[in-house]
C-alpha positions as CSV (number, residue, x, y, z in Angstrom):
1,M,-13.8,-35.8,-27.7
2,K,-16.7,-33.7,-26.6
3,I,-18.1,-33.4,-23.1
4,Q,-21.6,-33.9,-24.3
5,Q,-20.6,-37.1,-26.2
6,F,-19.0,-38.4,-23.0
7,L,-22.1,-37.6,-20.9
8,E,-24.6,-39.0,-23.4
9,H,-22.7,-42.3,-23.4
10,H,-23.6,-42.6,-19.7
11,G,-27.2,-41.6,-20.3
12,I,-26.7,-38.0,-19.0
13,A,-28.6,-35.4,-21.1
14,T,-27.1,-32.2,-19.7
15,N,-23.9,-31.4,-17.8
16,P,-24.7,-31.6,-14.1
17,F,-21.8,-29.4,-13.1
18,A,-21.9,-26.5,-15.6
19,E,-23.5,-24.0,-13.2
20,E,-22.0,-22.7,-9.9
21,D,-24.6,-20.2,-8.7
22,A,-27.9,-21.5,-7.4
23,Q,-29.8,-18.5,-8.8
24,T,-28.9,-19.4,-12.4
25,D,-28.7,-23.2,-12.0
26,P,-31.5,-25.0,-13.8
27,V,-30.5,-28.4,-12.5
28,F,-31.0,-27.1,-8.9
29,K,-34.2,-25.2,-9.6
30,E,-35.9,-28.0,-11.6
31,H,-34.7,-31.1,-9.9
32,C,-32.8,-30.7,-6.6
33,I,-34.5,-27.8,-4.9
34,A,-37.2,-30.1,-3.4
35,S,-35.1,-33.2,-2.8
36,M,-31.5,-32.3,-1.9
37,Y,-30.8,-30.5,1.4
38,H,-28.0,-29.6,3.7
39,P,-27.8,-31.8,6.8
40,A,-28.7,-28.7,8.9
41,W,-31.9,-27.9,6.9
42,D,-34.4,-28.7,9.6
43,K,-32.8,-26.4,12.1
44,I,-32.5,-23.6,9.5
45,Y,-36.0,-23.9,8.1
46,G,-37.8,-24.6,11.4
47,N,-41.6,-24.8,11.7
48,P,-43.5,-22.4,9.5
49,A,-46.5,-22.5,11.8
50,D,-44.3,-20.7,14.3
51,P,-41.6,-18.8,12.4
52,A,-38.3,-18.6,14.2
53,T,-34.9,-16.9,13.6
54,S,-31.9,-18.8,12.3
55,V,-28.4,-17.3,12.0
56,V,-26.2,-19.3,9.6
57,F,-22.5,-18.7,8.7
58,G,-21.0,-20.3,5.6
59,E,-18.1,-19.8,3.3
60,K,-18.6,-18.8,-0.4
61,G,-20.2,-21.6,-2.3
62,A,-21.5,-23.4,0.7
63,G,-25.0,-23.2,-0.5
64,K,-26.5,-20.2,1.4
65,T,-28.3,-18.9,-1.7
66,A,-29.6,-22.4,-2.5
67,I,-31.0,-22.6,1.0
68,R,-32.7,-19.2,0.6
69,L,-34.3,-20.4,-2.6
70,Q,-35.4,-23.6,-0.9
71,I,-36.9,-21.8,2.0
72,A,-38.8,-19.5,-0.4
73,Q,-40.2,-22.4,-2.3
74,H,-41.2,-24.4,0.7
75,L,-42.9,-21.4,2.2
76,A,-44.8,-20.9,-1.1
77,E,-46.0,-24.5,-0.9
78,Y,-46.9,-24.0,2.8
79,N,-49.0,-20.9,1.9
80,R,-50.8,-22.8,-0.8
81,A,-51.7,-25.6,1.7
82,H,-52.7,-23.1,4.4
83,P,-54.6,-20.2,2.8
84,Q,-55.7,-18.8,6.2
85,G,-52.4,-19.2,7.9
86,R,-49.9,-18.0,5.2
87,L,-46.5,-16.4,5.8
88,Y,-45.5,-13.2,4.2
89,V,-42.0,-13.6,2.7
90,V,-39.6,-10.7,2.5
91,E,-36.4,-11.3,0.5
92,Y,-33.9,-8.9,1.9
93,D,-31.0,-9.8,-0.4
94,D,-30.4,-6.7,-2.6
95,F,-28.7,-4.0,-0.4
96,N,-27.5,-1.9,-3.3
97,P,-30.6,0.4,-3.6
98,F,-30.7,1.1,0.1
99,L,-27.0,1.7,0.5
100,D,-26.9,4.0,-2.5
101,R,-29.8,6.1,-1.0
102,F,-28.1,6.0,2.4
103,Q,-24.8,7.2,0.9
104,D,-26.6,10.1,-0.9
105,K,-28.0,11.3,2.4
106,I,-25.2,10.5,4.8
107,G,-22.2,10.5,2.5
108,S,-22.9,14.0,1.2
109,R,-22.7,15.4,4.8
110,R,-19.9,13.2,6.2
111,G,-17.7,12.6,3.2
112,R,-17.6,9.7,0.9
113,N,-15.5,7.3,3.0
114,V,-17.5,4.0,3.1
115,D,-16.3,3.0,6.6
116,R,-17.3,6.4,8.1
117,M,-20.6,6.2,6.2
118,L,-21.5,2.7,7.4
119,A,-20.6,3.6,11.0
120,Q,-23.8,5.7,10.9
121,W,-26.0,2.7,9.8
122,R,-28.5,1.7,12.5
123,L,-31.1,-0.9,13.2
124,W,-33.9,1.5,12.1
125,D,-32.3,1.7,8.7
126,H,-32.7,-2.1,8.4
127,M,-36.3,-1.8,9.6
128,D,-37.0,0.9,7.0
129,A,-35.5,-1.2,4.3
130,I,-37.5,-4.3,5.3
131,L,-40.7,-2.2,5.5
132,T,-40.0,-0.8,2.1
133,I,-39.7,-4.2,0.5
134,A,-42.8,-5.5,2.3
135,V,-45.0,-2.5,1.7
136,T,-44.0,-2.1,-1.9
137,R,-44.8,-5.7,-2.7
138,L,-48.1,-5.6,-0.7
139,V,-49.3,-2.5,-2.6
140,D,-48.3,-4.3,-5.9
141,D,-50.4,-7.3,-4.8
142,I,-53.4,-5.2,-4.0
143,L,-53.3,-3.1,-7.2
144,T,-52.7,-6.1,-9.5
145,G,-55.3,-8.3,-7.9
146,R,-52.9,-10.9,-6.4
147,Q,-54.7,-10.2,-3.1
148,P,-58.4,-11.3,-3.0
149,S,-60.5,-8.8,-5.0
150,S,-62.7,-8.4,-2.0
151,A,-59.9,-7.4,0.3
152,A,-60.6,-3.7,-0.1
153,D,-64.3,-4.2,0.6
154,W,-64.5,-6.1,3.8
155,L,-61.2,-7.5,5.1
156,L,-59.7,-4.1,6.1
157,D,-61.6,-1.7,8.3
158,R,-61.2,2.1,8.1
159,H,-58.3,2.2,10.6
160,Q,-56.4,-0.6,8.8
161,Q,-57.0,1.2,5.5
162,R,-55.5,4.3,7.0
163,D,-52.5,2.3,8.4
164,L,-51.8,0.8,5.0
165,L,-52.1,4.1,3.3
166,L,-49.7,5.7,5.8
167,L,-47.3,2.8,5.3
168,A,-47.6,3.3,1.5
169,A,-46.9,7.0,1.9
170,C,-43.7,6.4,3.8
171,Y,-42.4,3.2,2.2
172,D,-43.9,2.4,-1.2
173,Q,-40.9,2.7,-3.5
174,S,-42.3,1.4,-6.8
175,L,-40.9,3.0,-9.9
176,A,-43.7,1.8,-12.1
177,E,-45.7,5.1,-11.8
178,T,-45.7,8.4,-10.0
179,R,-45.8,8.1,-6.2
180,K,-48.9,10.4,-5.9
181,G,-50.8,8.6,-8.7
182,R,-50.0,5.2,-7.3
183,W,-51.1,6.2,-3.8
184,H,-54.4,7.6,-5.0
185,R,-55.0,4.4,-7.0
186,L,-54.4,2.4,-3.8
187,R,-56.8,4.8,-1.9
188,R,-59.5,4.2,-4.5
189,R,-59.0,0.5,-4.5
190,L,-59.3,0.5,-0.7
191,R,-62.4,2.8,-1.0
192,F,-60.8,5.1,1.5
193,H,-62.7,8.5,1.1
194,S,-60.6,11.6,1.8
195,W,-63.2,14.3,1.2
196,R,-63.4,15.0,4.9
197,A,-59.7,16.0,4.9
198,Q,-60.5,18.7,2.3
199,W,-62.8,20.9,4.4
200,A,-60.1,23.5,4.9
201,L,-59.7,23.8,1.1
202,G,-63.4,24.0,0.7
203,L,-63.5,26.8,3.4
204,G,-60.9,28.8,1.6
205,I,-62.6,28.5,-1.7
206,A,-66.0,29.3,-0.2
207,V,-64.7,32.5,1.5
208,T,-62.9,33.6,-1.6
209,I,-66.1,33.1,-3.7
210,A,-68.2,34.9,-1.2
211,I,-66.0,37.9,-1.1
212,A,-65.8,38.1,-4.9
213,A,-69.6,37.7,-5.2
214,L,-70.2,40.4,-2.6
215,V,-67.9,42.9,-4.4
216,I,-69.3,42.0,-7.8
217,G,-72.9,41.9,-6.7
218,L,-72.7,45.3,-5.0
219,R,-70.4,46.7,-7.6
220,N,-68.4,48.4,-5.0
221,W,-65.0,48.3,-6.6
222,E,-63.5,50.6,-4.0
223,W,-63.5,47.7,-1.5
224,L,-60.7,46.2,-3.6
225,T,-58.4,49.1,-2.6
226,K,-59.0,48.4,1.1
227,P,-57.2,45.7,3.2
228,W,-60.3,44.0,4.8
229,P,-61.3,41.8,1.8
230,Y,-57.9,40.4,1.6
231,L,-57.6,39.9,5.3
232,L,-61.0,38.1,5.3
233,A,-59.8,35.9,2.4
234,L,-56.6,35.2,4.3
235,A,-58.6,34.2,7.4
236,G,-60.6,31.8,5.2
237,W,-57.4,30.2,3.9
238,A,-55.7,30.1,7.3
239,P,-56.8,26.6,8.3
240,R,-55.6,25.3,4.9
241,L,-52.2,27.1,5.2
242,W,-51.8,25.7,8.8
243,R,-52.6,22.1,7.6
244,T,-50.2,22.6,4.7
245,W,-47.4,23.7,7.1
246,K,-48.0,20.8,9.5
247,C,-48.0,18.2,6.7
248,L,-44.9,19.8,5.2
249,W,-43.1,19.6,8.6
250,R,-44.2,15.9,9.0
251,A,-43.1,15.1,5.4
252,R,-39.7,16.9,6.0
253,G,-39.1,14.7,9.1
254,I,-39.9,11.5,7.2
255,V,-37.8,12.4,4.2
256,R,-34.9,13.2,6.5
257,H,-35.0,10.2,8.7
258,V,-36.0,7.4,6.3
259,R,-32.4,7.4,5.1
260,V,-32.8,4.4,2.8
261,G,-35.8,5.7,1.0
262,N,-36.3,7.7,-2.1
263,L,-39.0,10.1,-1.0
264,D,-40.0,13.4,-2.5
265,L,-40.9,16.2,0.0
266,N,-43.7,17.8,-2.0
267,S,-45.5,14.7,-3.1
268,L,-45.3,13.2,0.4
269,R,-46.8,16.5,1.8
270,Q,-49.7,16.3,-0.7
271,I,-50.4,12.7,0.2
272,L,-50.4,13.4,3.9
273,M,-53.0,16.1,3.4
274,N,-55.5,13.4,2.4
275,F,-55.8,12.4,6.1
276,T,-57.9,14.3,8.6
277,A,-56.1,15.7,11.6
278,P,-57.6,13.1,14.0
279,E,-56.7,10.2,11.6
280,I,-53.0,11.2,11.5
281,S,-52.5,12.8,14.9
282,G,-50.6,10.5,17.3
283,Q,-49.9,7.9,14.6
284,P,-46.3,6.6,14.5
285,L,-44.3,8.0,11.7
286,P,-40.6,7.3,10.8
287,N,-39.6,10.9,11.4
288,K,-37.1,10.4,14.2
289,D,-33.8,8.6,14.7
290,R,-35.2,5.7,16.8
291,T,-36.7,2.3,16.5
292,D,-39.8,2.8,18.6
293,D,-41.9,4.2,15.7
294,R,-40.6,1.5,13.4
295,Y,-41.7,-1.2,15.8
296,E,-45.2,0.3,15.9
297,L,-45.3,0.6,12.1
298,L,-44.2,-3.1,11.9
299,V,-47.1,-4.0,14.2
300,K,-49.5,-2.0,11.9
301,L,-48.2,-3.9,8.9
302,Q,-48.6,-7.2,10.7
303,G,-52.2,-6.2,11.6
304,T,-53.0,-5.4,8.0
305,L,-51.4,-8.7,6.7
306,K,-53.3,-10.7,9.3
307,S,-56.6,-9.4,7.9
308,L,-55.4,-10.5,4.5
309,G,-54.7,-14.1,5.7
310,Y,-51.0,-13.8,6.7
311,T,-50.3,-14.9,10.3
312,G,-46.5,-14.2,10.2
313,I,-43.6,-12.7,8.3
314,V,-40.4,-14.4,7.3
315,V,-37.4,-12.2,6.3
316,L,-34.7,-13.9,4.2
317,V,-31.3,-12.1,4.5
318,D,-28.6,-13.1,2.0
319,R,-25.8,-11.8,-0.2
320,V,-24.5,-9.4,2.4
321,D,-21.1,-9.5,0.8
322,E,-22.3,-8.5,-2.7
323,P,-23.2,-4.8,-2.6
324,H,-20.7,-2.7,-4.6
325,L,-19.9,-0.5,-1.6
326,I,-18.9,-3.5,0.4
327,N,-17.3,-5.7,-2.3
328,G,-16.7,-8.6,0.0
329,S,-14.7,-6.7,2.7
330,A,-15.3,-8.0,6.2
331,E,-15.3,-4.7,8.1
332,P,-18.0,-3.0,6.0
333,M,-20.1,-6.2,6.2
334,R,-19.8,-6.2,10.0
335,A,-20.8,-2.5,10.1
336,L,-23.8,-3.2,7.9
337,L,-25.1,-6.3,9.6
338,W,-24.2,-5.9,13.3
339,P,-27.1,-3.4,14.1
340,M,-29.5,-6.2,13.0
341,L,-28.2,-8.6,15.6
342,D,-30.6,-7.3,18.3
343,N,-32.6,-9.9,20.3
344,K,-35.7,-7.7,20.5
345,F,-35.8,-7.3,16.8
346,L,-34.9,-10.9,15.9
347,K,-37.5,-12.2,18.4
348,H,-40.2,-9.8,17.4
349,P,-43.6,-11.7,17.8
350,G,-44.9,-13.1,14.5
351,M,-41.6,-12.8,12.7
352,G,-38.8,-15.1,11.8
353,F,-35.4,-14.0,10.3
354,K,-33.2,-16.4,8.2
355,L,-29.8,-14.7,8.2
356,L,-27.5,-16.5,5.7
357,L,-24.1,-14.8,6.4
358,P,-20.5,-15.0,5.1
359,I,-18.2,-17.1,7.3
360,E,-15.9,-14.0,7.7
361,L,-18.4,-12.5,10.0
362,S,-18.2,-15.4,12.5
363,R,-14.7,-14.4,13.3
364,F,-15.8,-11.0,14.6
365,I,-18.2,-12.7,17.0
366,E,-15.3,-14.5,18.7
367,R,-13.9,-11.0,19.6
368,E,-17.1,-9.4,20.8
369,D,-17.6,-8.4,24.4
370,S,-20.4,-9.4,26.8
371,E,-22.5,-6.4,26.0
372,F,-22.8,-7.6,22.3
373,F,-23.9,-11.1,23.4
374,Q,-26.3,-9.7,25.9
375,R,-27.9,-7.6,23.2
376,S,-27.9,-10.2,20.4
377,R,-28.5,-13.3,22.4
378,L,-27.1,-15.5,19.6
379,D,-27.6,-18.5,21.9
380,K,-31.3,-18.1,21.3
381,Q,-31.1,-17.6,17.5
382,N,-30.6,-21.2,16.2
383,M,-27.0,-20.2,15.2
384,I,-25.0,-22.5,12.9
385,P,-21.3,-21.4,13.2
386,S,-20.3,-23.0,9.9
387,L,-22.3,-24.4,7.0
388,E,-20.1,-27.5,6.6
389,W,-20.4,-30.3,4.1
390,T,-19.0,-33.8,4.7
391,G,-17.5,-35.8,2.0
392,E,-20.4,-38.1,2.1
393,A,-22.9,-35.2,1.7
394,L,-21.0,-33.8,-1.3
395,Y,-20.9,-37.3,-2.8
396,D,-24.7,-37.7,-2.4
397,L,-25.1,-34.2,-3.9
398,A,-23.1,-35.0,-6.9
399,T,-24.9,-38.3,-7.4
400,A,-28.3,-36.6,-7.1
401,R,-27.3,-34.1,-9.8
402,V,-26.1,-36.8,-12.1
403,A,-29.4,-38.7,-11.6
404,A,-31.4,-35.5,-12.1
405,C,-29.7,-34.9,-15.5
406,A,-30.3,-38.5,-16.7
407,G,-32.0,-39.1,-20.0
408,P,-35.1,-41.3,-20.5
409,N,-34.7,-44.8,-19.1
410,A,-31.2,-44.1,-17.9
411,K,-30.0,-44.5,-14.3
412,P,-26.4,-43.2,-14.2
413,T,-24.4,-42.8,-11.0
414,L,-21.3,-40.7,-10.2
415,S,-19.1,-43.8,-10.0
416,D,-20.0,-44.8,-13.5
417,L,-17.9,-41.9,-14.8
418,F,-14.7,-43.3,-13.3
419,E,-12.6,-46.4,-13.7
420,P,-12.8,-49.0,-11.0
421,S,-9.6,-47.8,-9.4
422,V,-11.4,-44.6,-8.4
423,T,-13.6,-46.2,-5.7
424,P,-16.6,-44.6,-4.0
425,R,-14.5,-44.3,-0.8
426,R,-11.7,-42.5,-2.7
427,L,-14.3,-40.1,-4.2
428,V,-15.7,-39.4,-0.8
429,E,-12.2,-38.6,0.6
430,A,-11.4,-36.3,-2.3
431,L,-14.7,-34.5,-2.2
432,R,-14.3,-33.9,1.5
433,S,-11.2,-31.8,0.7
434,L,-13.3,-29.6,-1.6
435,R,-15.5,-28.5,1.4
436,V,-18.4,-26.8,-0.4
437,P,-20.7,-27.6,-3.4
438,R,-19.2,-24.7,-5.5
439,H,-15.7,-26.2,-5.4
440,L,-17.3,-29.6,-6.2
441,F,-19.0,-28.3,-9.3
442,K,-15.8,-26.4,-10.4
443,F,-13.6,-29.4,-9.9
444,M,-16.0,-31.9,-11.7
445,Y,-16.4,-29.6,-14.6
446,R,-12.6,-29.1,-14.9
447,L,-12.1,-32.9,-14.6
448,L,-14.6,-33.6,-17.4
449,V,-12.9,-31.0,-19.7
450,A,-9.4,-32.4,-18.9
451,H,-10.6,-36.0,-19.6
452,C,-12.3,-35.1,-22.9
453,N,-9.3,-33.0,-24.1
454,A,-7.0,-36.0,-23.5
455,H,-8.9,-38.2,-26.0
456,T,-10.1,-37.9,-29.5
457,D,-13.5,-38.7,-31.1
458,D,-11.9,-41.6,-33.0
459,D,-10.4,-43.1,-29.8
460,P,-12.8,-42.1,-26.9
461,A,-12.4,-43.2,-23.3
462,W,-15.7,-43.6,-21.5
463,Q,-14.3,-43.6,-18.0
464,I,-12.0,-41.2,-16.2
465,S,-8.8,-42.8,-15.1
466,G,-7.3,-42.7,-11.7
467,E,-4.3,-40.8,-12.9
468,M,-6.4,-38.1,-14.5
469,F,-8.5,-37.8,-11.4
470,E,-5.6,-37.5,-9.0
471,S,-3.6,-35.0,-11.1
472,T,-6.6,-32.7,-11.7
473,L,-7.5,-32.9,-8.1
474,A,-3.9,-32.0,-7.0
475,V,-3.8,-28.9,-9.3
476,Y,-7.3,-27.8,-8.3
477,R,-6.5,-28.1,-4.5
478,H,-3.2,-26.2,-5.0
479,E,-5.1,-23.3,-6.7
480,Q,-7.8,-23.5,-4.0
481,D,-5.2,-23.1,-1.3
482,A,-3.6,-20.2,-3.1
483,F,-6.9,-18.5,-3.4
484,D,-7.6,-19.0,0.3
485,R,-4.3,-17.3,1.1
486,G,-5.2,-14.5,-1.3
487,V,-2.4,-15.0,-3.8
488,G,-4.3,-16.9,-6.5
489,V,-7.6,-17.3,-8.3
490,V,-9.7,-20.4,-8.6
């Protein structure tokens, strides 16, 4: 018999357990994202009016990605309800681009060993990556009109326009168009005039034209054989050459020290030359190996966002184990993430971090010294050591998914799928041994397949027997245990 035939008999339109990943799970996205929560949801989500940091550890399949998607949706709803007190959401969950660029810069000098490379990863690399995501999205919003169309006219003053343009010069990583063209389009949208920065160019051109006009007007061609016209022209171009050299030196420092960026030296130098010396002098730039400048740039971003109606920033950190350079290994994950566990950074005013981390990292914490705990202050970060699910919570989750997939006028429950010998209490006990939602979905899908394969269309069985339930559970748990020991695959 077919699974769909079995489900339709119980009034279930689609298979509630077909998907295992929240990112591709339509049942979760369409029905459960706003109604089904982990018991620790309130502590993780917190109060969006005052964003705070949460550090959560959970094993694979415990629902970390689902929680990230729920946080993102709830914050979007909060922003719609509070247009003057919105939160800017930065989803820091794809580390591959940053690690690849980091490897290109560090790995080429220190060898291609991943452990040695990640040993060079620092807090400011995380800050550069977060600024890159935030600034790129903000520039996209302004250029595409997702920010108010009047934002460029009256919400940002000249200093904030300069700050945003400096941030865009250092961190805008869009691949949709050339860096220089996109920056100038942003400058025009902000109505930031850069003609005052071109006085040195104008001086050089004016001096050159004046010398040429003098020689041509007097028709004294012998002057062209003498050094003074050329020295005079060089003097006229000296301010331009000096500015070019200073901007080139600044650009070189930025390109070298933003190790997760994809910056081009010449285009960055050309962009920096659109600022006057007073506008750029003394401004923080990410051209040193330190966090001080990044904190100042973060404050500048917050000031710009505040003028656009954002009162805070929430950074969602997830999928630390997925980058291809890490590939689920615990030691590289630790090297990547540990620099971020800094109390000054995690408690930065106006920011909240939601760190959804693999359970393997929690074991490293138990072996850390007092200096680590003094720096990270995990006791102040709303830490959840393990994202655990009780049997009752998993039973409610399965029941909710069955109800979400119900057809019109149908009210199926999880217990309806089983014979009376499989009591709700037995279901709760069995699901408790599965520990996490992903194992629940895998087991239920396997159970449905096994039951349907054991019966024909001509002689269907509309309830799963206790024997089938127990035997399938025993096999699945054996494979699960083997997988946990690293000798099998679930």
